[in-house]
N, C-alpha and C positions, 0 to 999 in steps of 0.2 A: 367499471362495475364495482360495486361496493364489496369489500372483503367481509367474510364472516365475522372477523374480529370487530370490525367497525359496526356491523349491524348489531352484534351483541352489546357493544358499548352503548349504542343508541337506545336499545330496548331497556338496558339497565338505567340509563339516565331518565327515560320516560317513567319507569316504575318508581324511581326515587321521588320524582316530582309529584306523582299521584299520591304517594304515601304522605308526603308533607302536607298537601292540600287536605287530605282526609283528617290528619291530626289537627290541623288548624280549625276545620269546621267542627269537629267533635269537641274541642276545647271551648269554642264559642258557645255551643249548645249547652254544655254543662254550666258555664258561667251564667247564661241567661236563665236557666232553670233554677239555679240557686237564688238569683235575684227575685224571681217571681214567687218563690216559695212562701214568703210572709203574706203576700197579698192573697194567695190562694187560701191560706189558713183563715185570714180575716173574713173573707167573703163566703166561707163555707156555711151551708144551711143545715148541716147535720146536727141533730139534737144533742148528741153526745158532745160534739164540739162546742155547742152553745153553752152546755152545762159547765164544761171545763172553763170556758171564757168567763162565765159568771163567777165561778169560784176564784179564778185568777184575779178578777176585778175586785172581789171582796177582800182578797188577801192584800191586793195592792192598796186598797183604800185603808185597810188597817195599818199597813206599813206607813202610808203617807201620814195618817193621823198620828202615828207614833214617831213620825220624823225619821223613819229608817232610810237607809241609803239605797235600797233595791227597788225603787219605784219604776225604773225603766229597764230592769234586767232582762225581761223576756224579749222585748223588741231588739235590744242590743245583741242578745244571744242569737236571735234568728238571723242577724246580718253578718255574723263573724265568718261563717263558712263561705257565703257568696263573695265576700270581700277578699278572702284568701284565694279563692279560685280565680277571680279577676286579676289579682296581682300576679299569680303564677302564670296565667296566660300571657299577661303583658311582658313578664320577664322572659318567657320562652320566645315570644315574638321578637323582642329586642335582640336576644341572643342569635336567633336564626338570621335576622336581618344583618347583624354584624358579620356573621360568617360568610354570607353571600357577598358582602362588600369586600371582605378580605380576599375571597377567591377571585373576585373580579379584578382586584388590583394586582394579584400575583399570577394570574393565569398567563401561560405562555402560548397556548394554542388558541387560534381564533375560533369564535363561534360556539364555545361551550366551556363548561367548567371542569371538564375531565381532561387530564393530560393525554396527548396523542390521539385526541378525538378526530383530528383532521390529518390525513396522511401528508408526509413531506412531499412537496412537489417534485416531479421527476427530474427537472433540471437541477434542483438543489441536491437531490440524491445522487445525480450523476457527478456533480462537482465533489461531493463528499467521497464518492467511490474513487475518483481519480487521485485525490489527496491521500487517501488511505493506501492505495496501491504504491504510490511513491514512498510513503513513510515505511510501509512494510518491507519494500524492496531495499531501502536503506538499512533497516534492521538486519535483514538477511545478509547483506553484503558485509556489514561491519562484523556481525557474528562469525561469518566465515573467515574473515581476516584474523580475528583474535583466536579462533579455533586452530589456525595454522600454528600460531606461537605455542599454544598449549600442547598440541600434538607433538611438536618437535621436542618439547621439554619432558613430557610425561608418557608419551607413547600412545598408540592407537587404542589399546584396551582401556586405559584410564579415562580417555575422553569419549568413550563409546556412547554413554547416555546423551551427551551433548551433541555428538555427531548425529545421533538418531533424531534428536529434537530439531536440529537444523535441517535434516533431510525432510522431516515432516512439514516444517514451515515452508521449505522450498516447494514441496508438492502442492500444498494449499495455495501458495502464491502463484504457481504455474497455472493451476486451474482457474484462479481468479483472472490472470492475464488472458487466458484463452477465452473466457467469457467477454472480457473487454474487447478483444480482437473481433469477436462475432458482432458485438454492438457497433464497432467502428466500420466493419464491412457493410452491414445492412441492419438498421435498427429493427429487431423483430417486434411482434405484437406484445410479447411479454417482457418488454425492456425493464419494467419496474422489478419484476421477479428476478431477472438476471442481475440487476444492480444490487438488489438486496443480498443475493448470494455472494456477489463480489465482496460486499462489506462483511458478510458473515465469515467468509473464508480468510480474508485478511485479518479479521479480529481473532480468529482461531489460531492462525499462524503466529501472530504477536503474543497471544496468551501462552502458547507452548514455549516460546523462547523466554518469556517473562518467568514462567514457572521453573525454568532451569538456571536462571541467572544466579540465584543464591548458591546453588550447588557448584556452579562453575567458579564462582569466587572462592569457595572453599577449596576447590581443586588447585587453583593457581596460588591461593594463599599469598597474595602479593604483600600483605602486611608483614608476613614472616619471611617470604622468599624474595623480597624485592631485590636484594643484592644479586642473587642467582639469575633472576629474570633480566636484570640490567646487564649483566655480563653476557648473557646470550644475545640480547638485542645489540650490544656493541660489537659482538663477533659478526653477526649478520650484516651490520652496517659496514664494517671494514671489508667484508667480502664484496659487497655491492660497489663500494667506492673503488675497489681495485678493478672491478669489471667495467666500469663506466668508460674509461679511455678506449678499451678494446671495442666496446659497443659503438663508440663514435667512429672508430676505424671501419667497422663493418658497415655502418651507414654510408660512409664515404665510398666504399667499394660498390655498394648498391647503386649509388648515383653514377658511377663510372660504367657499370655493366649493363644497366637497364634504363628504360625511358623514365623520365621524372615521375610519371604516374605510378610506376611500380613501387616506389618508396613513399608515396604520398600517405598511405595509411599510418606510417610511423613518423611522419614529419613532426618535429618538435619533441620527440620522445626523450632524446638525450638531455635537452635543456630542462624538460619537466622533471626528469629523474634527478638531475643535479639540484633543482629547486627543492624537491622532497628531501634530498640528502642534507642540504643546508639546514632545513627545518629540523631534521632528525639530529644533526650535530648539536644544535643549540639546546634541544630538549634533553638529549642524553647527558650533556654537561650539567644542565640544571637539575636533572634527576640525581646525578652523582653528588652534586653539592648539597642538595636537600637531604639525601640519605646520610651524608657525613655529619650534617647538623642534627640528625635525629628526627627530621620532619618527614615521617614516612608518608603521610597523606599527600603532601605536595610531590614527593618523589614518585609515587604511583601515578599521579595525574600526568606528570612530565613523561614518565616511561610509556604510558599508554599512547600518548600523542606521538612519541618517537616510533613506537612499534607500527602504528598505522602508516606513518610516512615511509618507513623502511619497506613495508609490504607493497606500497604503491610504487616506490622506486624500482623494486624487483619486477613488478608487473610491466612497467615501462621498458626496462632493459630487456626482459625476456621477449617482449613484443618485437623488438628489432631482430633478435636472433631467430625467432620463429618465422618472421617474414622472409628472412634470408634463406632459410631452409625450404619454405614453400615455393619461392621463386626458382630455386635450383631444381626442385622436384618437378615443377610445371615445365621448365625448359627440357628436362629429361623425358617427360611423357609426351611432349608435343609432336615429335616426328612420327611416332607410331600412331597417335590419335589422328593426326592429319591424313596419314596414308589410308587408315581404315575408313574415314569419312569420305575421302575422295573416291575410294573404291565403291562405297555405297552410292555416291552421286552418279558415278558412271552406270551402275546397275539401274538406278532410277531413270536415267535418260533413255536406256534401252527399253525399259517398260513403257516409257512415255510414247515411244514410236508406235507400239502395238496397242496400247490401252491409254490413250491420252485423254481420259475423262475423269470426272470426280475431283477429288482433292489433290491428286498426284501432281498436276501441273503447278499448282500453287506451292506445294511442298518443295518441288524441284527449284522453282524460282527463288523461294526463300532461302534454301540451303546455298544456292549459288551466290546470292548476295552476301551471306555470312562468310563464305569462304573467300569471296573477293575482298572483304574487309580484312580477313586474316592475311592474305597475300600482300595487301597494301601495307599493313602494319609491320610485317616481318621484313619487307623489302626496304623499309625506311632506315634500317640499321638497328638502333637501340629500340627495344620494344618491351612491353610488359608481358612476360610469359603467362602469368596467371590470367590476365584479361584475354589473351589470345586463346588459351586453353578453354576458357569459358565460352568463347565464340565457337570453337570447334565442337565442343560438347553440345551446344545448342543446335548447330547444324546437323549433327548426328541424330539428335532427338527428333528434329523435323523430318529427316529422311526415314527414321524408324517408325514414324507415326502412321497409323491407319487412317481411314477416312473419317473416323469419329474423333481424331486428334489425340488418341492415347497411344503411346509407344508400345510396340509389340515386345513380348518378353525377350525374344532373340536380339532385337535391336537395342533394348535398354540395358541388357546385361553387360555389354562391352563399353557402354558409355558412363556407367555409374561412377567408376573410379575417377574418370576425367571431370565429372561434375562435382564430386565430393570435395576435391581439393580446393577449388575456389569457394565453395559454399562454407566449408569449415573455416577457411581463412577469414572470410567476411564476418562470420559469427564471432570469431575470436577477436577480430579488430574492433567490432562494435561493442562487444562485452568489455574489453579493456578500456575503451574510451569512456563508456558510461560509468564504469567503476571509478576511474580516476577523475571524473568530472561530475559525480552524482549530486554534488551540491547545487548544480544548476540545471540538470537534465530533468525534463518533465515526464508525464505519464505516457505520451504517445510514443516516444522513442523507446522507452522501456517495454511497452506492449509489443512493438514490432520485433524487438530483440527476443523476447520470450517466445513469440510465435515462431521465429526463425530457429531458435534452439529446439523447440518441440518438433518441428518438421525435419530438421537435419538429423534428428535421432531416428527417424523412419528411413534409415539409409537404403533399404532394399527398394524403395519407391523413388524412381528417378525424378518424376515430376515434383514430388514433395521436396527433394533436395534442391532442385532448381528454384522452386518457390522460396525456400529458405534463404538461398543466396540473394534473391531480390529483396526480401524483407530485411535481411541483415544490413544490406547497403542502405536501404531506406532508414533503418534505425540509426546508422552512423550519421547520415545527412541531417536527420531531425535533431539528434543530440548536438551536433555542431551548431545548428541554428539556435538551440536553446542557450548554448554557451556564449554565442555572439550577443544574444539579447541580454544575457546576464552581465557581460562586460567585466570590468575590473573595478568594483566598488571599494577597494581596500587601500588605494593610494600608495603612500610611501611605505606601508607595512609589507608590501609585496616582497621587498628585498630579503626579509627574514623568513620567507616561505610561508607566511601566515595566509596570504591570499590563496596560494595553491592548496594549503591544508584545508581551508574552508571549502574551496571549490571541489576538493576530493572527498568531502564528508568526513575528514579526520577530526576536525574541530566542529562543534555545533555552534557555528556563528563566530564572528569576530569577538574576542573577549570571552568566549565560552571555552569549556574544557573538552576533553576527548570523549568520543562515543565508545561504548563498551558492548560486550556480548549481551544480548537480551532483546526483548520486544519494546514497544513504545513506552511502557511504564518504567522500564528499568535501564534502558540503554544510556540514559543521561545521568546515572547515579554518580558518576565521577566527573560530571560536566562542569563543576565549579572551577572557574579559571584558576590555575595554579599561580598565576602572576599576582 
């Protein structure tokens, strides 16, 4: 269906064409009239006109006899205005033709001389929306990382305007991702309108961050406070470097105590953290050397790159410690959760004897199969407590379900905590992976993560939490796929941590400089390579 804007443009285009045609016809009639005027005068039978002609003839004869120069003056005078009119009409016509040719050569929209006369095809709009979602998400994540540094240096009150801008951008981006998820689930009839809203919300999020970039730079004042900021970054670096061996020990303990699948979400975290710290070491040293030489511009670029690497190293190290805590909590919750669900299963079996109709037999069979998996996993020796707790919570949800598939409030209340732990852990794992690999992760994985974050926030709703768990694990799988496709295009430079920095979005491409707080227009303001 044609939009009102398109119809208005079409009517305006038609009216402009009609006006041009009318002007051309009127100009032609005026020119012809002026050309015919002398003939009309010569052929007139009016007595007064004849008398004037006789007098003019006599005067002309006298002038000719006298040899005067004005013998053809009257005829020439009658032709001046018609010739001027013809020349003007020709000039206007040539000018209009030239303008039409220029518009035809420079026109970017097919089928008309007016920009945006033809709507962007839906598939092209869809591709633009996906790219804009990824770019805006990168801006938000980078801005959040730099805001952490500013908050630690200047306090919450000083960074309040920028924290508010970041919160606003996050809310707009979250709504854009929600619309993207709806489109991915089932393309509605108004997909164009939803895609346009995605573009609008991402643009507004980026605009808000861009509008605060200058003020944020004034707050940090790295040109004046580079030495202080560098000292703070070096302190954080030393703390993380000291924690890394302990994190490696923690990861080794996880391998001994649990099944290999339990530590799989943080596989490679220690190595990646070391890679980021190597990159940070090099860039902190270069920042210090540049500052000693008085080259503040290069010092700031090196410093920003190092700050980003230290942030991501901290995220990777914290991920191992967080998982260790989640596994211990899951192992502690498991006995009570299993006892409660087995009691529910026994009650369901008694009901099955007296009322074995409807959905109850299917629910009982499903719960029995899930609990059989639990017993098999726990009997094998080493197992994943988070995964087993997830199965127990799912079995409890099935038993608490009514015939329409919705858990009753009584059944859901005792299961929510058991479902929340795996769901929150899955969201944290996916979020950390996408943040530290965002240079390669596409729109689909980010969309699933955003939807999981939205649903897990609805903690009182058990089914929403369990759906968030599924979406978060999908997000992690999709992100890992994107990274595998991305590969390692940086060759020998990987050893200096450059490949990891680009993969993590710390550097804007190989040879590029660091990203900064801001939206799409301002985040690359320091991205000139310091090397």
